C-alpha positions in Angstrom: 39.9 100.5 75.2 42.7 102.3 73.4 40.1 104.5 71.5 38.6 105.6 74.8 42.0 106.5 76.3 42.9 108.4 73.1 39.7 110.3 73.3 40.3 111.1 76.9 43.8 112.3 76.0 42.4 114.6 73.3 39.8 116.1 75.6 42.4 116.7 78.3 44.6 118.5 75.8 41.8 121.1 74.9 42.5 124.7 75.8 41.2 125.8 79.2 40.0 129.3 80.1 42.7 131.7 81.3 43.0 132.1 85.0 41.2 128.8 85.8 43.5 126.9 88.2 40.8 124.3 88.9 40.6 123.3 85.3 44.4 123.3 85.0 44.8 121.0 88.1 42.1 118.7 86.8 43.9 118.4 83.5 47.2 117.8 85.2 45.7 115.0 87.3 44.0 113.4 84.3 47.2 113.5 82.2 49.3 112.1 85.0 47.0 109.1 85.4 46.5 108.2 81.7 49.0 105.8 80.2 50.2 106.7 76.7 49.7 103.8 74.2 52.8 102.8 72.4 51.2 103.3 69.0 50.8 107.0 69.8 54.6 107.4 69.9 56.6 107.3 66.6 59.4 104.9 66.2 61.9 107.8 66.6 60.4 108.6 70.0 60.5 105.0 71.1 64.0 104.5 69.9 66.3 107.5 70.5 64.5 110.4 71.9 62.0 111.1 74.7 58.5 112.0 73.7 57.7 115.7 73.2 54.5 116.9 74.9 52.4 119.8 73.5 49.6 121.5 75.3 46.7 122.7 73.1 46.1 126.0 74.8 46.1 129.7 74.1 49.8 129.9 74.8 50.6 126.7 72.9 53.0 125.5 75.6 55.6 122.9 74.4 58.3 121.0 76.3 61.4 119.6 74.6 63.0 117.1 77.0 66.2 116.8 75.0 67.0 120.5 75.6 64.8 120.7 78.8 63.3 123.8 77.2 59.8 125.1 77.8 58.4 127.3 75.0 55.1 129.1 74.2 53.7 131.6 71.8 54.7 135.1 72.4 51.9 137.5 73.1 51.8 141.3 72.7 52.2 143.5 75.8 53.7 140.6 77.8 55.6 142.3 80.6 56.5 139.6 83.1 56.8 135.8 83.2 57.9 132.9 85.2 58.5 129.2 84.6 58.2 126.6 87.2 59.3 122.9 87.0 58.0 120.7 89.8 60.3 117.8 90.3 59.5 114.9 92.7 62.9 114.9 94.2 64.1 118.5 93.8 60.8 120.2 94.4 60.1 123.5 92.6 62.7 124.9 90.2 61.8 128.5 89.1 63.1 130.5 86.2 62.5 134.2 85.6 61.3 135.2 82.1 62.6 138.4 80.6 60.5 140.7 78.5 59.9 139.5 75.0 61.2 136.1 75.7 58.9 133.2 75.4 61.0 130.3 76.6 62.7 128.8 79.7 65.6 126.4 79.7 66.3 124.3 82.7 69.4 122.5 83.8 69.5 118.8 83.0 67.5 116.7 85.5 66.0 113.3 85.6 62.6 113.1 84.0 61.6 109.4 84.4 59.6 110.2 87.5 57.5 112.7 85.6 57.5 116.5 86.0 54.9 119.2 86.0 55.6 122.5 84.2 53.9 125.8 84.7 54.1 129.0 82.7 52.9 132.3 84.2 52.9 135.5 82.1 51.3 139.0 82.5 49.5 140.2 79.4 47.6 143.5 79.6 47.9 143.4 83.4 46.3 140.0 83.4 48.1 137.0 84.9 47.8 133.9 82.7 49.0 130.6 84.1 49.0 127.3 82.2 50.3 123.9 83.3 51.8 121.1 81.3 52.3 117.5 82.7 55.2 115.5 81.3 54.6 111.8 82.1 56.8 108.7 81.5 54.7 106.8 79.0 54.8 103.0 79.0 54.0 100.1 81.2 54.8 100.4 84.9 57.9 98.5 85.8 59.2 98.1 82.3 62.1 100.6 82.5 65.7 99.6 83.1 66.6 99.5 86.8 69.7 99.4 89.0 71.5 101.8 86.6 75.1 102.7 87.5 78.3 103.8 85.8 82.0 103.6 86.7 85.1 105.3 85.2 88.3 103.4 85.6 91.9 103.6 84.3 91.1 107.2 83.5 90.0 106.3 79.9 87.3 103.7 80.2 83.7 103.6 81.5 81.3 100.8 82.2 77.5 101.4 82.6 75.3 98.5 83.8 71.5 98.1 84.3 69.0 95.4 84.9 65.9 94.4 83.0 62.7 95.8 84.4 60.6 93.5 86.5 57.5 93.9 84.3 59.4 94.2 81.0 58.4 91.7 78.3 60.8 89.1 77.0 61.4 90.9 73.7 62.4 94.1 75.4 65.6 95.8 74.1 67.3 98.7 75.8 69.5 101.5 74.3 71.8 103.9 76.1 72.4 107.5 75.0 74.8 110.0 76.6 74.7 113.8 76.3 77.1 116.4 77.6 75.9 119.2 79.9 76.2 121.7 77.1 73.7 119.7 75.1 75.8 119.7 72.0 77.2 116.2 71.8 75.0 113.1 72.0 76.2 109.6 71.4 74.8 106.1 71.6 76.6 103.3 73.3 79.2 101.9 70.9 79.5 98.5 72.5 76.7 96.8 74.4 77.0 94.1 77.1 74.3 91.5 76.6 72.4 89.0 78.7 70.4 86.4 76.7 70.4 88.9 73.8 69.1 91.9 75.9 71.3 94.9 76.4 72.2 95.2 80.1 75.4 97.2 79.9 77.7 99.4 77.9 81.5 99.7 77.6 83.1 103.0 76.4 86.7 103.4 75.5 86.5 107.1 74.4 85.3 109.6 77.0 86.4 112.7 75.0 83.7 115.4 74.7 82.1 114.6 78.0 81.8 117.4 80.4 81.8 117.3 84.2 78.0 116.6 84.2 76.5 114.2 81.7 73.0 113.1 81.0 72.3 109.4 80.6 69.1 108.0 79.0 68.1 104.4 78.8 65.0 103.7 76.8 63.6 100.6 75.2 61.4 99.1 72.6 59.0 96.1 72.5 56.4 94.7 70.2 54.1 93.9 73.2 53.9 97.1 75.2 55.3 100.5 75.6 58.6 100.7 77.6 59.2 103.4 80.1 62.6 105.2 80.0 65.1 105.8 82.7 67.4 108.8 82.9 70.0 110.2 85.3 72.4 113.1 85.5 75.8 112.0 86.8 78.8 114.0 87.9 81.7 112.1 86.2 84.1 113.0 89.0 81.9 111.1 91.5 81.8 107.9 89.4 85.5 107.8 88.7 87.5 105.2 90.5 91.1 106.3 90.9 94.1 104.1 90.1 96.8 103.3 92.7 99.6 105.9 93.0 102.7 105.6 90.8 106.3 105.2 91.6 106.1 104.1 95.3 109.5 104.3 96.9 110.7 103.6 100.5 113.9 104.8 102.1 115.0 104.1 105.6 117.8 105.6 107.7 118.9 104.7 111.2 115.8 106.1 112.9 112.9 106.6 110.3 111.5 105.2 107.1 110.2 107.6 104.4 107.5 106.6 101.8 107.0 108.7 98.7 104.7 108.3 95.7 103.1 110.2 92.8 99.5 110.9 92.3 97.6 108.7 89.9 96.6 109.6 86.4 93.0 110.8 86.2 90.5 111.7 83.4 90.9 115.4 84.2 93.9 117.0 85.8 93.3 117.5 89.5 95.2 119.2 92.3 96.9 117.3 95.0 94.3 118.5 97.6 91.6 116.6 95.8 93.1 113.2 96.7 93.4 111.2 99.9 95.5 108.0 100.3 95.3 105.0 102.5 98.5 103.1 103.5 98.6 99.5 104.6 102.0 98.6 106.2 102.5 95.0 107.1 105.4 93.1 108.8 106.4 89.9 107.1 107.5 86.8 109.0 107.8 83.1 108.6 104.4 82.6 110.3 102.7 85.1 108.0 102.0 88.8 107.9 100.7 91.0 110.7 98.2 93.7 109.6 98.4 97.1 111.2 95.8 99.8 111.3 95.3 101.5 108.0 96.8 105.0 107.7 94.9 107.8 105.9 97.1 110.6 104.4 95.7 113.7 102.9 96.8 114.8 99.5 98.2 118.1 100.7 100.9 116.3 102.7 103.1 116.3 99.7 102.6 112.6 98.8 104.9 111.4 101.5 104.7 109.7 104.9 107.3 109.0 107.5 107.3 106.7 110.6 109.8 105.4 113.1 111.9 102.6 111.7 110.6 99.2 112.8 112.8 96.3 113.8 116.2 96.5 112.0 115.9 92.9 111.0 112.3 92.7 109.9 110.9 92.7 106.4 107.9 95.0 105.7 105.6 95.8 102.8 103.5 98.8 102.0 100.4 99.1 99.8 98.6 102.4 98.8 95.2 103.2 97.3 93.5 106.4 96.3 90.2 108.1 96.8 88.6 111.5 96.3 89.2 113.8 99.2 85.5 114.5 99.7 84.3 110.8 99.8 86.0 107.6 100.7 85.3 105.7 97.5 88.6 103.8 97.5 90.2 102.3 94.4 92.3 99.2 94.0 95.5 98.6 96.1 98.9 99.0 94.6 101.4 96.2 94.3 103.2 95.7 97.6 106.5 97.6 97.9 109.0 95.8 100.2 111.6 97.3 102.4 113.9 95.7 105.0 115.2 92.2 104.5 114.2 88.7 105.8 117.9 87.6 105.8 119.0 89.7 108.8 116.1 88.3 110.8 117.2 84.7 110.2 120.9 85.6 110.9 119.8 87.2 114.2 118.4 83.9 115.3 121.6 82.2 114.3 123.6 84.7 116.4 121.3 84.1 119.4 121.9 80.4 119.0 125.7 80.8 118.8 125.7 83.0 121.9 123.8 80.5 123.8 125.9 77.6 122.7 129.1 79.5 123.4 127.9 80.3 126.9 127.1 76.7 127.5 130.5 75.5 126.2 132.4 78.1 128.3 130.4 77.1 131.4 131.1 73.5 130.9 134.8 74.2 130.3 135.2 76.2 133.4 133.3 73.6 135.4 135.6 70.9 134.2 138.7 72.8 135.0 137.4 73.7 138.4 136.6 70.0 139.2 140.0 69.0 138.0 141.7 71.6 140.1 139.9 70.3 143.2 140.9 66.7 142.5 144.6 67.6 142.1 144.6 69.5 145.4 143.3 66.5 147.2 145.8 64.1 145.7 148.8 66.3 146.2 148.4 68.5 149.3 150.8 71.4 149.6 154.1 70.8 151.5 154.3 72.9 154.7 157.2 75.3 154.8 159.3 76.5 157.8 158.5 80.0 158.8 161.4 82.3 158.6 160.6 84.7 161.3 164.0 86.4 161.0 163.6 87.3 157.4 159.8 87.7 157.3 159.6 90.1 160.3 161.9 93.1 159.9 160.9 94.5 163.3 162.7 91.8 165.3 166.4 92.4 165.5 168.7 89.7 166.6 166.1 88.0 168.7 165.7 84.3 168.8 162.2 83.1 169.3 161.8 79.6 170.5 158.7 77.9 169.3 156.8 75.9 171.8 157.6 72.3 171.5 154.6 70.1 171.2 154.7 66.4 171.8 153.3 64.5 168.9 150.4 62.3 170.0 150.8 58.8 169.0 154.6 58.5 169.2 155.6 55.6 171.5 159.3 56.3 171.6 160.6 58.3 174.7 163.4 60.7 174.3 166.3 60.7 176.7 167.4 63.9 178.3 171.1 64.4 179.0 172.3 66.8 181.7 175.5 68.5 180.9 177.6 70.0 183.7 180.4 72.3 183.2 183.6 71.2 185.2 186.2 73.7 185.9 189.8 72.8 186.8 191.3 73.8 190.3 194.3 76.0 190.4 197.6 74.2 190.6 198.9 75.7 193.8 196.0 74.5 195.9 
């Protein structure tokens, strides 16, 4: 079976007549459907690098996946050219070819889904077009899956992946990272293993990596060919920011002011590239009450003010950071407290003292009032004679006789004496 597939591969790689698009499309379809046996790839290809595909044609088209460069033999009187890379996700990517240049270099892109490359040149006023198919050789479903990377603490990066569903038991994966300038390539220095299979990588040195980096995970097995997986990641998008530094809280009579410093990142960034989320909670004996999270933009000066809450309430604030263009939040900072729980308890004591004092005063007044009423009943006041003469200045030398009232209940009768005035008669009478 492998001999028939190898023969079909050789027949498909034969040169086709110039200007025959039907033959070119037939060749592309055949190459895209043929699996590549693992014994056709050298150990170097299966280990570190992607396979290089050559097209046996009049232009001798070659594709180098490491440099994403398409080359062909230069022809005399070539006046115009164009390269086209057809990507399953990005569609067509075109590059103009200058005179006397016989190559095209594309930006890094993922190749694990397979790409189709086309070269078009004008030679002696004839348009020649040739197509090259770059497949992903190996067994379907054997490539690493669920690949992801995360930068944390500004200096470290973890990449993880899972074993392919159809991968054999003896599969082993390897990770290679290349910068966008295609000058520095490194293998993972420290693999994370699961039952002996590499399923992750830990890096402590991120120097030399540019903003865009190319990640390649390929594998080896004694049973079958292993497909590769590759991805181009923007390091800024996979970085998880640390919490802000030096969080301080100051409160005056009316407002509280929170200030902080932007976190340390892998590359220096302006304050506008950050956004912050604040979580302010009030602490009490029954627990903490969560308020709505507050989002503050980085251009606010790394500060936030709000009306001062209860004077005798303890509060805490936590802050976390994310990129201004996407809400991929990092870890929360340690809670920073402000206010005091002691004033809150003393306030309760004051309330109790006020209530108790009011009750004591009320009871005291009530007792005094009752005692006063009892004394009044036991010792009624002695009536006094009215001094009309002295009390009424308007009456001058007038005697006012009060009406005499006979007391009811007295049995004694008073005797009334009549007094007559007797005058003596004159002596000579």
